[in-house]
C-alpha positions, 0 to 999 in steps of 0.5 A: 440440706434437708433429706429428700422424700424416701421412695416407696422401696426404702420405707422399710429401711431401719435407717429411716424408722429406727428400731422403735417408736420415739416418745418425748414423754409428753402426754395429754395431761401436760397440755394447757388447752383441751384437745378433742374434748367432750365439747366436740361432737361424738361423731367427729371426736375420732377424727380429732383424736386421729389428728392429735395422735399423729401430731403428737408422734411427729412432735415427739420425733422433732423433740427427741433428745437421742435422734440426730437432725438427719434421723429426725428429718428422715422419720418425718419424711417417712411419716409424710409419705405414709400420710399422703400416699398410704404407702407400705411401711413398718407395722408400728403404732407410730406409723399407724397414726399416719395411716389412720389420719390418711383414712380420716382425711379421705373420709372427711375431705379435710385437706392434707396440708393441715397435717403436712404444714406441721411436718414443715415446722417440725423439720425446721425444729430439727435443724433450727434452734434460734429465731432472730425476730418476732416476725420469724417466730410468727412465721414458724407458728404459721406452720407449727400451730395455725394448722391445728385451728384450720383442721378443726374449722375444716372438720366442722365445715366452718367458713373462711371468715373464721381463719384470721381469728383462729390463727391469732389464737393458735399463734398466741397459744404457741408463743405462750408455750414457748415462754412456759418452756423457754428454760426446758427447751434450752436445756434439753434441745438447745432450742431458744424461741426468744427472738435474738434481736430482743435479747440483744436490745435488752442485753440478755444472754442465754445464761439469763434464760438458764438462771433460777429466776427471771432477771429484770431485763429478761422480764422486759422481754417477756412483757414485750412478748405478752403485750403482743399476745394480748393483741392476738388474744383480742383478735381471737375474741372474734372466733366464737362469734364467727363459729357456727357449730355450737359445740366448737363455738363453746370450745373456742370460747373456753380456749380464748379465756384460758389463753387470757388467764395464762397470759396473765399468769406469765406476767406475774409468775416466773417461768424460770422458777417453775412451769407456769400452769393454769389452775383448776379455778382458771379452767372453771372460770373459763368454762363458765364465762364461755357458756354465753356463747353456747346460745 
């Protein structure tokens, strides 16, 4: 059972917040894809940064190696209470990200569910460590990744016709990240996003994911998932065409190309031998290819 939402009177309780901020050690430099880049207009950039900072804090809570599942859920509930109601809470930098995003949503009119949906996903991460099917994984991405695209589109006042392509792109990026970090997630968090029905079909075990190199059966699973990602990337190609804002159109085009480059790298490189990353050349090529969408 998940912990109930904390009342206003309990939000100062150290059992909810702990003694200090929780950080997973991740940083913007670890991201494959630009978040709040210079392509976003200067006027909107602070709102994107507020969203990113909040998302990073709640992600760090869910990925903490020291908090218990109950402690994670309590903290996530507390962050949601501060975000949605701007209630009193400890004056700390992690809590302040929720207050700042609350103010951003009030100012811009962007809906709160673009952030609370992320909390749904991270509560799930606190208690769920295995996924049976690809459909189950895609449903997780609905909450863990797709809201980021919804936030950017709503912030830029884009129409609902952009949502399907955005969802395809965000789901693609999320599953790509799962493939990149499959070994690390298992070692640090005992979390595996590789669908267990595929593992059973190809007779792959957890030990295969912990190995120093990808076995032939595990490579077949990776390729099955990458085939699915190829289809998502194809659908995502519509996003730049449908996006009215020129800056966001260019940014979305860059990210679509980066997703394609990373998909190809994961086909030819081994994520168990080391984290597969985009190269500077990939970024440059993606940027140059995208300028045709800026017109």
